[in-house]
C-alpha positions, 0 to 999 in steps of 0.5 A: 271414095266412090264404090268401084263399078263392077266390084261387088266385094262387099256383097261377097266377102263379109258374113251377115249373121242376121236373116234378111230378105232373100237370105233367111239364114243370113250369108256366110263369108265368101258367099255371093249375096242373092241380090248381087246382079250379073253386073255386080250391082246390089238389087236392094240398093236404096231398098228398105229391105237392104241389111243394115250392115250393107246400108252402113258400109262406105267404100274406103281405100283401106278396105277396098284397095286398088282393085276388086281382088284387093277388096275381096282379100282385105274385106276377107281378112277383116272378116277373119280378124273379127271372128277371132275376137 
């Protein structure tokens, strides 16, 4: 699956607990990354300063669903499930 243009769900829904370029305290779940531009594209894509979590992410139908709204919900649910273990 290719990333959905204009989605940005993977840059909003999950938390990033480690500090990274531009976000020295990491990023809480549900908070937009400072590197997500107005077109919902990552300004750090292919940049070595991009967090490892982001670089490892691959769009998958089970995670991204059929729309941006589904992706936000599904990734958010995974975030909550990962915090409860």
